[in-house]
DRENTIDO-375366 format. One record per residue: residue in three letters; z, y, x of N, C-alpha, C in turn. Coordinates in steps of 0.001 Angstrom, whole numbers. Layout:
<atoms>
ATOM    aa       n_Z       n_Y       n_X      ca_Z      ca_Y      ca_X       c_Z       c_Y       c_X
ATOM   ALA         Z         Y         X         Z         Y         X         Z         Y         X
...
</atoms>
This chain:
<atoms>
ATOM    aa       n_Z       n_Y       n_X      ca_Z      ca_Y      ca_X       c_Z       c_Y       c_X
ATOM   MET    -13825     29560    -15859    -14293     30952    -15845    -15725     31028    -15296
ATOM   ALA    -16448     32067    -15677    -17855     32157    -15318    -18070     32267    -13816
ATOM   ASP    -17156     32977    -13098    -17366     33185    -11668    -16886     32001    -10832
ATOM   GLU    -16298     30993    -11478    -15849     29826    -10741    -17041     28923    -10448
ATOM   LYS    -17085     28431     -9219    -18199     27588     -8812    -17686     26239     -8334
ATOM   VAL    -18170     25173     -8976    -17820     23828     -8548    -18847     23383     -7523
ATOM   LYS    -18429     23255     -6277    -19343     22878     -5204    -19540     21369     -5146
ATOM   LYS    -18515     20627     -5493    -18576     19179     -5324    -17806     18509     -6457
ATOM   ASP    -18409     17497     -7040    -17761     16755     -8116    -18257     15317     -8020
ATOM   SER    -17509     14488     -7342    -17951     13118     -7098    -16798     12144     -7265
ATOM   ALA    -17143     10916     -7643    -16144      9860     -7789    -16160      8965     -6544
ATOM   TYR    -14965      8570     -6126    -14799      7675     -4979    -13897      6518     -5402
ATOM   ALA    -14083      5368     -4767    -13310      4196     -5156    -12710      3493     -3941
ATOM   ALA    -11570      2847     -4187    -10918      2030     -3165    -10543       703     -3791
ATOM   ILE    -10835      -367     -3075    -10397     -1701     -3487     -9427     -2202     -2424
ATOM   ASP     -8217     -2485     -2853     -7149     -2942     -1962     -6848     -4408     -2286
ATOM   ILE     -7264     -5297     -1385     -7090     -6736     -1612     -5846     -7187      -866
ATOM   GLY     -4726     -7209     -1574     -3452     -7552      -968     -3098     -9017     -1149
ATOM   SER     -1946     -9388      -641     -1499    -10784      -722      -990    -11150     -2104
ATOM   ASN      -575    -10149     -2874       -59    -10401     -4218     -1043     -9955     -5293
ATOM   ALA     -1590     -8760     -5149     -2485     -8216     -6173     -3713     -7578     -5540
ATOM   VAL     -4751     -7410     -6374     -5985     -6732     -5954     -6155     -5511     -6848
ATOM   ARG     -6250     -4337     -6229     -6273     -3090     -6981     -7622     -2387     -6847
ATOM   LEU     -8026     -1740     -7915     -9173      -833     -7895     -8686       543     -8322
ATOM   LEU     -8922      1533     -7484     -8604      2924     -7816     -9893      3733     -7734
ATOM   ILE    -10188      4457     -8803    -11321      5391     -8802    -10773      6786     -9067
ATOM   LYS    -11083      7703     -8171    -10640      9096     -8310    -11846     10018     -8258
ATOM   ARG    -11773     11082     -9040    -12819     12099     -9009    -12314     13270     -8188
ATOM   MET    -13123     13679     -7226    -12757     14774     -6326    -13628     15988     -6659
ATOM   ARG    -12972     17108     -6944    -13696     18338     -7277    -13306     19446     -6305
ATOM   GLU    -14309     20090     -5768    -14053     21254     -4913    -14451     22496     -5692
ATOM   GLN    -13447     23320     -5999    -13684     24485     -6843    -13050     25708     -6205
ATOM   ASN    -13875     26728     -5974    -13393     27961     -5331    -12635     27675     -4033
ATOM   GLY    -13161     26740     -3263    -12561     26435     -1965    -11359     25513     -2020
ATOM   GLU    -10935     25121     -3210     -9789     24216     -3337    -10253     22850     -3835
ATOM   VAL     -9588     21803     -3325     -9942     20440     -3710     -8949     19925     -4750
ATOM   HIS     -9467     19431     -5857     -8641     18865     -6916     -9065     17415     -7138
ATOM   SER     -8099     16550     -7347     -8427     15146     -7600     -7813     14700     -8922
ATOM   SER     -8500     13800     -9589     -7979     13232    -10834     -8261     11739    -10840
ATOM   LYS     -7299     10989    -11299     -7434      9533    -11349     -8264      9137    -12566
ATOM   GLU     -9361      8458    -12317    -10217      7992    -13403     -9730      6644    -13933
ATOM   ILE     -9401      5744    -13012     -8954      4417    -13432     -8163      3763    -12311
ATOM   LEU     -7129      3029    -12687     -6368      2218    -11732     -6112       865    -12372
ATOM   LEU     -6630      -165    -11751     -6449     -1533    -12241     -5747     -2375    -11188
ATOM   ARG     -4863     -3232    -11641     -4143     -4132    -10736     -4170     -5530    -11333
ATOM   VAL     -4743     -6478    -10588     -4840     -7864    -11057     -4111     -8762    -10062
ATOM   PRO     -3111     -9516    -10522     -2313    -10348     -9606     -3016    -11657     -9247
ATOM   LEU     -3964    -11593     -8315     -4645    -12820     -7870     -3725    -13716     -7034
ATOM   ARG     -2734    -13116     -6353     -1727    -13857     -5597     -2345    -14746     -4515
ATOM   LEU     -3255    -14183     -3741     -3944    -14925     -2682     -2963    -15478     -1655
ATOM   GLY     -1899    -14740     -1416      -939    -15145      -402      -241    -16461      -696
ATOM   PHE      -112    -16811     -1986       561    -18063     -2316      -236    -19266     -1823
ATOM   ASP     -1562    -19133     -1750     -2387    -20180     -1144     -2303    -20117       381
ATOM   VAL     -2526    -18916       896     -2685    -18753      2340     -1418    -19117      3108
ATOM   PHE      -263    -18627      2647       966    -18832      3411      1544    -20237      3236
ATOM   ALA      1018    -20974      2233      1453    -22363      2043       468    -23364      2651
ATOM   LYS      -854    -23076      2501     -1867    -24050      2930     -2785    -23531      4033
ATOM   GLY     -2717    -22244      4328     -3553    -21683      5387     -4929    -21239      4945
ATOM   GLU     -5269    -21452      3673     -6575    -21024      3178     -6506    -20735      1683
ATOM   ILE     -7553    -20049      1198     -7622    -19679      -212     -8280    -20817      -985
ATOM   SER     -7680    -21206     -2098     -8184    -22328     -2893     -9493    -21960     -3586
ATOM   GLU    -10223    -22993     -4002    -11499    -22786     -4689    -11304    -22013     -5991
ATOM   LYS    -10210    -22314     -6706     -9942    -21621     -7971     -9714    -20130     -7747
ATOM   ARG     -8906    -19781     -6742     -8644    -18357     -6495     -9883    -17659     -5947
ATOM   GLU    -10711    -18375     -5187    -11959    -17774     -4720    -12855    -17428     -5909
ATOM   LYS    -12949    -18337     -6895    -13761    -18076     -8081    -13230    -16869     -8858
ATOM   ASN    -11912    -16790     -8981    -11317    -15644     -9685    -11549    -14341     -8930
ATOM   MET    -11508    -14426     -7602    -11756    -13234     -6789    -13207    -12774     -6952
ATOM   LEU    -14139    -13718     -7001    -15542    -13375     -7209    -15745    -12730     -8579
ATOM   ARG    -15125    -13306     -9610    -15215    -12718    -10956    -14684    -11286    -10968
ATOM   LEU    -13564    -11089    -10273    -12934     -9765    -10244    -13812     -8758     -9512
ATOM   MET    -14399     -9163     -8385    -15255     -8251     -7635    -16496     -7864     -8434
ATOM   LYS    -17027     -8805     -9224    -18162     -8478    -10094    -17750     -7426    -11124
ATOM   SER    -16547     -7596    -11673    -16039     -6625    -12654    -15837     -5257    -12005
ATOM   TYR    -15234     -5248    -10824    -15007     -3980    -10116    -16330     -3304     -9753
ATOM   SER    -17323     -4108     -9365    -18634     -3563     -9037    -19255     -2873    -10249
ATOM   ASN    -19154     -3505    -11418    -19697     -2906    -12644    -18953     -1640    -13030
ATOM   LEU    -17634     -1641    -12855    -16859      -437    -13172    -17234       716    -12256
ATOM   MET    -17481       429    -10986    -17884      1498    -10062    -19234      2084    -10457
ATOM   LYS    -20108      1244    -10999    -21407      1741    -11483    -21224      2612    -12723
ATOM   ILE    -20349      2162    -13625    -20094      2928    -14852    -19551      4314    -14530
ATOM   TYR    -18656      4387    -13546    -18049      5679    -13171    -18877      6433    -12144
ATOM   ASP    -20061      5899    -11829    -20992      6582    -10920    -20316      6925     -9579
ATOM   VAL    -19716      5911     -8987    -19001      6091     -7722    -19982      6397     -6584
ATOM   LYS    -19690      7454     -5858    -20563      7875     -4757    -20355      7008     -3522
ATOM   ALA    -19082      6705     -3217    -18771      5890     -2035    -17501      5096     -2305
ATOM   TYR    -17416      3931     -1688    -16229      3098     -1863    -15891      2437      -534
ATOM   ARG    -14685      1913      -466    -14295      1063       660    -13393       -36       116
ATOM   ALA    -13693     -1269       472    -12891     -2417        63    -12191     -2978      1293
ATOM   CYS    -10866     -2974      1263    -10078     -3422      2414     -9203     -4606      2027
ATOM   ALA     -9238     -5642      2861     -8378     -6810      2669     -7324     -6806      3766
ATOM   THR     -6102     -7169      3397     -5007     -7085      4367     -4477     -8479      4736
ATOM   SER     -3196     -8657      4739     -2562     -9787      5411     -3063    -11169      5011
ATOM   ALA     -3182    -11451      3714     -3575    -12799      3284     -4969    -13151      3777
ATOM   MET     -5901    -12223      3618     -7273    -12494      4063     -7365    -12540      5584
ATOM   ARG     -6494    -11793      6268     -6469    -11867      7737     -6099    -13273      8188
ATOM   ASP     -5162    -13902      7471     -4619    -15191      7897     -5379    -16396      7355
ATOM   ALA     -6175    -16197      6312     -6857    -17332      5672     -7964    -17881      6580
ATOM   ARG     -7969    -19191      6770     -8995    -19830      7595    -10390    -19594      7023
ATOM   ASN    -10475    -19563      5697    -11774    -19397      5040    -12006    -17965      4552
ATOM   GLY    -11176    -17027      5007    -11270    -15649      4535    -12623    -15008      4778
ATOM   ARG    -13152    -15138      5986    -14427    -14484      6320    -15600    -15142      5594
ATOM   ASP    -15532    -16447      5385    -16591    -17129      4624    -16613    -16639      3184
ATOM   ILE    -15435    -16479      2601    -15343    -15984      1224    -15902    -14574      1121
ATOM   ILE    -15579    -13751      2097    -16066    -12370      2108    -17597    -12334      2159
ATOM   ARG    -18187    -13200      2970    -19656    -13249      3055    -20272    -13675      1719
ATOM   ARG    -19660    -14664      1071    -20194    -15126      -220    -20062    -14044     -1291
ATOM   ILE    -18949    -13317     -1273    -18746    -12242     -2251    -19764    -11123     -2049
ATOM   GLU    -20020    -10759      -795    -20994     -9694      -531    -22386    -10104     -1004
ATOM   LYS    -22726    -11375      -784    -24055    -11879     -1192    -24229    -11824     -2700
ATOM   LYS    -23143    -12092     -3449    -23245    -12186     -4910    -22906    -10888     -5653
ATOM   THR    -22229     -9960     -4976    -21811     -8731     -5673    -22236     -7445     -4972
ATOM   ASP    -22689     -7553     -3725    -23024     -6390     -2884    -21790     -5590     -2470
ATOM   ILE    -20599     -6110     -2738    -19381     -5437     -2276    -19040     -5949      -877
ATOM   ARG    -18999     -5028        51    -18676     -5381      1435    -17175     -5198      1649
ATOM   ILE    -16497     -6278      2011    -15042     -6254      2209    -14727     -6258      3708
ATOM   GLU    -13884     -5332      4112    -13431     -5288      5505    -12023     -5873      5596
ATOM   ILE    -11826     -6729      6588    -10467     -7191      6879     -9882     -6227      7903
ATOM   ILE     -8848     -5487      7505     -8248     -4515      8423     -6933     -5062      8961
ATOM   ASP     -6631     -4687     10192     -5380     -5165     10791     -4217     -4277     10366
ATOM   GLY     -3031     -4698     10692     -1830     -3986     10270     -1751     -2574     10795
ATOM   GLN     -2261     -2361     12016     -2213     -1025     12606     -3104       -55     11830
ATOM   GLU     -4309      -491     11451     -5201       390     10700     -4646       655      9309
ATOM   GLU     -4066      -394      8706     -3450      -236      7390     -2354       829      7446
ATOM   ALA     -1519       756      8458      -436      1732      8621      -992      3136      8835
ATOM   LYS     -2071      3234      9622     -2663      4546      9931     -3248      5203      8685
ATOM   ILE     -3943      4400      7852     -4542      4939      6621     -3465      5502      5703
ATOM   VAL     -2393      4732      5536     -1320      5148      4630      -590      6367      5188
ATOM   TYR      -330      6365      6491       370      7489      7112      -427      8781      6974
ATOM   ASN     -1736      8713      7292     -2566      9918      7233     -2567     10524      5840
ATOM   ASN     -2458      9686      4816     -2438     10185      3449     -1081     10781      3089
ATOM   HIS       -13     10174      3587      1335     10607      3205      1757     11916      3855
ATOM   VAL      1360     12112      5111      1899     13253      5856      1541     14577      5185
ATOM   GLU       395     14623      4501       -11     15842      3809       857     16119      2584
ATOM   CYS      1510     15089      2070      2272     15216       823      3756     15482      1046
ATOM   MET      4198     15453      2296      5624     15610      2575      6023     17079      2557
ATOM   GLU      7035     17399      1772      7527     18777      1751      8227     19110      3057
ATOM   ASP      9065     18202      3515      9838     18420      4730      9287     17523      5827
ATOM   ARG      8595     18125      6774      8012     17330      7858      8914     17286      9080
ATOM   LYS     10074     17916      8976     11006     17917     10110     11942     16723     10007
ATOM   GLY     12645     16449     11079     13575     15329     11074     12884     14026     11431
ATOM   ASN     13630     12927     11324     13123     11604     11668     12990     10734     10418
ATOM   TYR     11836     10116     10286     11583      9227      9160     10914      7954      9656
ATOM   ILE     11265      6833      9015     10496      5614      9218      9770      5336      7915
ATOM   TYR      8454      5360      8001      7626      5042      6849      7495      3520      6783
ATOM   VAL      7908      2928      5680      7930      1472      5527      7055      1081      4339
ATOM   ASP      5987       342      4612      5098      -141      3554      5234     -1662      3482
ATOM   VAL      5863     -2148      2418      6108     -3584      2253      5054     -4183      1336
ATOM   GLY      4301     -5148      1862      3291     -5839      1078      3661     -7292       869
ATOM   GLY      2729     -8047       340      2991     -9454       114      2984    -10271      1395
ATOM   GLY      2149     -9842      2363      2032    -10609      3586      2582     -9948      4822
ATOM   SER      2663     -8619      4810      3125     -7917      6011      3899     -6657      5652
ATOM   THR      4623     -6162      6635      5343     -4892      6516      4847     -3979      7625
ATOM   GLU      4400     -2782      7239      3887     -1803      8207      4926      -709      8410
ATOM   ILE      5132      -355      9673      6144       638     10036      5486      1801     10774
ATOM   ASN      5820      3029     10377      5407      4231     11109      6643      5067     11381
ATOM   LEU      6843      5472     12606      7948      6374     12925      7416      7793     13054
ATOM   LEU      7980      8698     12231      7605     10108     12288      8796     10916     12780
ATOM   SER      8548     11772     13758      9589     12667     14249      9020     14076     14326
ATOM   GLN      9652     15006     13617      9182     16388     13527      7726     16467     13063
ATOM   GLY      7361     15558     12155      6017     15574     11603      4976     14875     12455
ATOM   GLU      5364     14372     13621      4421     13702     14521      4595     12187     14423
ATOM   LEU      3482     11471     14445      3521     10006     14442      3843      9523     15849
ATOM   MET      4998      8885     16006      5439      8430     17326      5003      6999     17626
ATOM   CYS      5016      6130     16604      4563      4759     16823      4271      4077     15494
ATOM   SER      3394      3068     15535      3054      2261     14365      3199       795     14745
ATOM   ARG      3809        29     13857      3983     -1397     14126      3782     -2197     12844
ATOM   SER      3388     -3444     13022      3129     -4330     11889      3834     -5657     12114
ATOM   TYR      4423     -6193     11047      5175     -7450     11137      4697     -8402     10040
ATOM   ASN      4533     -9668     10388      4139    -10677      9403      5349    -11107      8567
ATOM   ILE      5922    -10105      7918      7047    -10314      7009      6677     -9620      5702
ATOM   GLY      6504    -10392      4639      6128     -9828      3353      6778    -10614      2234
ATOM   THR      6678    -10086      1038      7380    -10692       -95      6872    -12098      -413
ATOM   VAL      5555    -12275      -400      4984    -13590      -710      5272    -14570       421
ATOM   ARG      5231    -14085      1656      5582    -14942      2801      7027    -15439      2675
ATOM   ILE      7921    -14545      2291      9336    -14926      2166      9504    -15976      1069
ATOM   LEU      8843    -15764       -72      8944    -16725     -1168      8402    -18095      -765
ATOM   ASN      7409    -18101       117      6824    -19355       587      7521    -19903      1834
ATOM   LYS      8631    -19223      2237      9359    -19617      3455      8410    -19721      4649
ATOM   ALA      7513    -18753      4754      6480    -18777      5792      6676    -17686      6846
ATOM   VAL      7855    -17045      6860      8147    -16040      7885      8820    -16732      9067
ATOM   LYS      8236    -16568     10240      8814    -17181     11437     10073    -16417     11838
ATOM   GLU     11084    -17151     12270     12358    -16527     12644     12159    -15492     13743
ATOM   GLY     11246    -15771     14645     10974    -14829     15726     10462    -13489     15247
ATOM   GLU      9779    -13495     14080      9255    -12246     13529     10390    -11380     12996
ATOM   TRP     11387    -11992     12331     12571    -11247     11899     13295    -10670     13111
ATOM   GLU     13432    -11465     14169     14127    -11009     15374     13398     -9833     16015
ATOM   ARG     12062     -9897     16020     11271     -8799     16595     11460     -7523     15782
ATOM   LEU     11432     -7655     14443     11648     -6494     13577     13023     -5870     13825
ATOM   LYS     14055     -6716     13851     15422     -6209     14009     15623     -5555     15372
ATOM   ALA     15069     -6151     16420     15198     -5587     17772     14478     -4243     17865
ATOM   ASP     13275     -4168     17271     12514     -2921     17300     13228     -1816     16530
ATOM   MET     13787     -2157     15361     14474     -1149     14552     15740      -646     15264
ATOM   ALA     16436     -1548     15949     17642     -1148     16691     17278      -200     17828
ATOM   GLU     16159      -482     18473     15698       374     19583     15289      1755     19068
ATOM   LEU     14569      1779     17941     14145      3058     17365     15342      3869     16877
ATOM   ALA     16332      3184     16313     17527      3876     15817     18280      4557     16948
ATOM   GLN     18265      3924     18104     18962      4498     19258     18233      5731     19776
ATOM   SER     16906      5664     19768     16097      6776     20292     15938      7905     19280
ATOM   TYR     15984      7563     17986     15764      8567     16935     16887      8472     15904
ATOM   PRO     18012      9135     16152     19154      9057     15220     18876      9810     13919
ATOM   ASN     19752      9575     12934     19671     10257     11634     18291     10094     10990
ATOM   THR     17840      8853     10955     16518      8553     10405     16642      8010      8983
ATOM   ASN     15789      8514      8091     15718      7992      6735     14371      7320      6512
ATOM   ILE     14214      6678      5363     13027      5866      5094     12137      6530      4048
ATOM   ILE     10830      6472      4278      9841      6787      3253      9260      5445      2843
ATOM   GLY      9458      5050      1588      9044      3731      1132      7707      3748       428
ATOM   SER      6945      2671       624      5646      2558       -26      5427      1125      -511
ATOM   GLY      4614       994     -1545      4321      -330     -2099      4798      -414     -3545
ATOM   GLY      4211     -1332     -4289      4536     -1469     -5706      5981     -1797     -5969
ATOM   ASN      6612     -2570     -5080      7991     -2988     -5326      8991     -1846     -5198
ATOM   ILE      8841     -1017     -4172      9799        74     -3997      9611      1115     -5099
ATOM   ASN      8361      1276     -5572      8129      2178     -6710      8817      1659     -7966
ATOM   LYS      8751       350     -8178      9412      -239     -9341     10928      -141     -9205
ATOM   LEU     11456      -413     -8022     12905      -313     -7791     13389      1119     -8033
ATOM   TYR     12605      2085     -7585     12963      3496     -7788     13026      3826     -9284
ATOM   ARG     12068      3290    -10048     12061      3557    -11492     13231      2868    -12199
ATOM   LEU     13677      1741    -11642     14762       983    -12283     16146      1565    -12041
ATOM   VAL     16350      2211    -10880     17695      2733    -10598     17979      3928    -11500
ATOM   GLU     19213      4038    -11938     19590      5135    -12831     19963      6394    -12049
ATOM   LYS     20677      6207    -10951     21110      7354    -10147     20088      7619     -9047
ATOM   LYS     19342      8719     -9199     18344      9072     -8191     18090     10575     -8222
ATOM   ASP     17538     11069     -7136     17206     12479     -7006     15724     12633     -7339
ATOM   LYS     15433     12954     -8600     14033     13024     -9037     13286     14174     -8383
ATOM   LYS     13985     15259     -8104     13335     16423     -7512     12769     16094     -6139
ATOM   GLN     13563     15371     -5326     13106     15016     -3979     12502     13609     -3929
ATOM   GLN     12415     12963     -5094     11855     11611     -5193     12517     10663     -4188
ATOM   ARG     13835     10559     -4305     14546      9675     -3381     15723      9019     -4097
ATOM   MET     16180      7900     -3528     17385      7219     -4004     18222      6865     -2795
ATOM   SER     19522      6763     -2978     20394      6408     -1871     20287      4913     -1593
ATOM   VAL     20530      4541      -348     20497      3133        39     21581      2349      -714
ATOM   SER     22737      2982      -927     23833      2307     -1628     23462      1973     -3071
ATOM   VAL     22728      2876     -3741     22286      2641     -5115     21247      1516     -5143
ATOM   LEU     20339      1514     -4170     19356       439     -4084     20059      -902     -3869
ATOM   ARG     21105      -907     -3044     21823     -2152     -2760     22461     -2725     -4038
ATOM   GLU     23036     -1856     -4852     23647     -2295     -6117     22610     -2955     -7019
ATOM   LEU     21453     -2316     -7141     20391     -2867     -7979     19890     -4190     -7399
ATOM   HIS     19717     -4231     -6092     19224     -5444     -5426     20160     -6630     -5675
ATOM   GLU     21457     -6383     -5558     22431     -7463     -5790     22389     -7944     -7235
ATOM   SER     22192     -7014     -8165     22094     -7388     -9579     20855     -8244     -9840
ATOM   LEU     19723     -7851     -9255     18478     -8599     -9424     18565     -9971     -8768
ATOM   LYS     19174     -9995     -7592     19289    -11234     -6806     20105    -12291     -7552
ATOM   ALA     21064    -11854     -8325     21948    -12783     -9040     21271    -13424    -10254
ATOM   LEU     20101    -12912    -10635     19408    -13405    -11826     18251    -14323    -11464
ATOM   SER     17884    -15182    -12395     16674    -15980    -12231     15465    -15086    -12493
ATOM   VAL     14283    -15567    -12150     13067    -14789    -12387     12927    -14472    -13871
ATOM   GLU     13183    -15452    -14721     13069    -15243    -16177     14069    -14197    -16668
ATOM   GLU     15292    -14235    -16122     16313    -13253    -16521     15939    -11854    -16054
ATOM   ARG     15336    -11741    -14877     14875    -10418    -14403     13797     -9881    -15338
ATOM   MET     12912    -10760    -15771     11855    -10341    -16698     12446     -9824    -18003
ATOM   ASP     13443    -10519    -18517     14061    -10135    -19793     14899     -8864    -19675
ATOM   GLN     15781     -8839    -18672     16739     -7738    -18572     16123     -6445    -18031
ATOM   TYR     15097     -6578    -17170     14523     -5381    -16554     13073     -5138    -16962
ATOM   ASN     12593     -5932    -17939     11238     -5771    -18461     10192     -5826    -17335
ATOM   LEU     10291     -6857    -16499      9385     -7031    -15374      8318     -8069    -15694
ATOM   LYS      7123     -7864    -15160      6069     -8866    -15274      6384    -10024    -14332
ATOM   PRO      5863    -11221    -14633      6172    -12390    -13794      5839    -12190    -12318
ATOM   ASP      4691    -11541    -12037      4274    -11360    -10648      5029    -10225     -9950
ATOM   ARG      5889     -9541    -10668      6775     -8544    -10051      8197     -9080     -9964
ATOM   ALA      8583     -9873    -10927      9967    -10355    -11017     10357    -11249     -9848
ATOM   ASP      9390    -11964     -9269      9739    -12840     -8143      9726    -12107     -6805
ATOM   VAL      8763    -11202     -6601      8626    -10555     -5283      9570     -9365     -5092
ATOM   ILE     10156     -8854     -6168     10956     -7632     -6059     12243     -7845     -5255
ATOM   VAL     12783     -9070     -5291     14008     -9345     -4528     13746     -9421     -3021
ATOM   PRO     12750    -10192     -2547     12470    -10149     -1111     12060     -8765      -611
ATOM   ALA     11415     -7976     -1464     11070     -6604     -1069     12335     -5797      -800
ATOM   GLY     13314     -5904     -1711     14591     -5215     -1513     15278     -5669      -243
ATOM   GLU     15174     -6953        64     15778     -7489      1281     15184     -6844      2535
ATOM   ILE     13869     -6668      2548     13202     -6058      3706     13648     -4604      3873
ATOM   PHE     13606     -3842      2773     13998     -2430      2853     15452     -2276      3285
ATOM   LEU     16345     -3086      2733     17767     -2966      3055     18060     -3427      4479
ATOM   THR     17350     -4423      4967     17516     -4866      6358     17198     -3727      7312
ATOM   ILE     16070     -3055      7071     15677     -1928      7925     16652      -767      7775
ATOM   ALA     17039      -461      6543     17966       653      6289     19296       437      6992
ATOM   ASP     19809      -785      6952     21105     -1076      7588     21037      -910      9099
ATOM   ILE     19953     -1350      9712     19846     -1276     11175     19714       163     11654
ATOM   ILE     18917       970     10945     18708      2351     11404     19760      3306     10841
ATOM   GLY     20607      2811      9931     21645      3664      9351     21110      4688      8372
ATOM   ALA     20056      4351      7649     19453      5287      6686     20362      5519      5494
ATOM   GLU     20404      6742      5008     21167      7069      3805     20293      7086      2562
ATOM   TYR     19006      7464      2744     18113      7629      1604     16783      6916      1828
ATOM   ILE     16129      6595       713     14753      6122       728     13943      7046      -174
ATOM   TYR     12972      7725       414     12071      8592      -339     10920      7734      -865
ATOM   VAL     10500      7978     -2123      9479      7125     -2734      8345      7970     -3330
ATOM   PRO      7462      8485     -2487      6289      9175     -3027      5334      8160     -3624
ATOM   VAL      4715      8492     -4760      3892      7509     -5469      2447      7562     -4953
ATOM   ILE      2285      7123     -3718       969      7127     -3072       878      5854     -2237
ATOM   GLY      -318      5268     -2161      -438      4033     -1402     -1730      3937      -627
ATOM   LEU     -2058      2710      -201     -3233      2465       618     -4513      2933       -63
ATOM   SER     -4630      2681     -1372     -5862      3055     -2093     -6098      4561     -2050
ATOM   ASP     -5027      5348     -2235     -5160      6812     -2154     -5620      7223      -760
ATOM   GLY     -5052      6581       253     -5413      6894      1634     -6868      6589      1915
ATOM   ILE     -7365      5477      1397     -8770      5102      1584     -9692      6152       977
ATOM   ILE     -9371      6595      -251    -10224      7581      -934    -10179      8927      -224
ATOM   ASP     -9009      9359       191     -8917     10623       920     -9745     10581      2196
ATOM   ASP     -9720      9432      2880    -10485      9263      4112    -11987      9305      3825
ATOM   LEU    -12420      8649      2742    -13832      8666      2354    -14303     10089      2058
ATOM   TYR    -13477     10823      1318    -13839     12193       944    -13907     13100      2173
ATOM   THR    -12950     12938      3073    -12938     13749      4302    -14177     13473      5141
ATOM   ARG    -14528     12198      5279    -15729     11844      6049    -16980     12443      5412
ATOM   ASP    -17030     12410      4084    -18163     12964      3340    -18324     14454      3623
ATOM   ARG    -17222     15163      3563    -17255     16610      3806    -17672     16929      5235
ATOM   LEU    -17154     16155      6197    -17517     16375      7605    -18996     16113      7840
ATOM   ALA    -19521     15060      7197    -20946     14739      7337    -21809     15843      6748
ATOM   GLU    -21394     16383      5587    -22144     17466      4953    -22106     18735      5805
ATOM   ALA    -20937     19001      6402    -20803     20182      7268    -21697     20057      8503
ATOM   ALA    -21753     18840      9067    -22573     18614     10253    -24047     18745      9910
ATOM   GLU    -24425     18237      8734    -25820     18331      8298    -26228     19767      8038
ATOM   SER    -25290     20534      7440    -25545     21945      7179    -25701     22730      8478
ATOM   ALA    -24895     22386      9482    -24970     23071     10786    -26288     22768     11480
ATOM   ASP    -26792     21542     11313    -28046     21154     11959    -29252     21866     11383
ATOM   THR    -29171     22232     10092    -30306     22880      9429    -30374     24384      9703
ATOM   LYS    -29269     24908     10285    -29248     26358     10545    -30000     26685     11846
</atoms>
């Protein structure tokens, strides 16, 4: 309409360098008549599988480093094509643990101008939580937000809409496949979940990550309106998947190779937590770390513009 005024129309990008895949998300943010609207321009996911090197050998191989450099060059060009105003590239568990992770990051920045930050589990959990809380219809009650990645699992406890605690565990799907999870880490997770269950009864799970999204799409019985599935339904699917080989999962459930292997350990992590806290449901909003990064970039941009405007008055 003629009287509508678009104050802001900019593209923002997030690069999420995980232990299993590396994602690029570009979103366009428009502020129109005081309301903010976002639209997804592009989402790419490339299974570099960095964690398979790191959790087995402690470092990233030369071949995977070359592929990562090629990918970052491609992502850099795509950000130019979409005229991205600001971006943030975050690396999580695999790059945190790789002996040569920081050297690789320096070489990539020199050759592509993409600056990669290695973020710890607590910051990863905070970014995802800050993005999710705005999207929750029901902010009352007790929830454990569980984000399962290839190298780590991030936990946030929400009670009455307030963040009570954030924790990170070196338990992830790729780590499990590589038998690289220390027994003490499982014990720490189980002890912490038992303690939280005692202090915060009637807690359900908000699930995040590619695997729980895929599991949600695969189950037949689910509550689409509230975007949730029961723990019992997830358990049935998990047992069915577990009984099959990777090739059979690919055939019967139309899964890609890099999803067919990690989906079973992901189910194991979610069900372990659900059993300890006595959860009945897992809510699966389709939002992740990349969305959180972009929302944070946009918020910072707006705050900076507001501060600059105040200074000129």
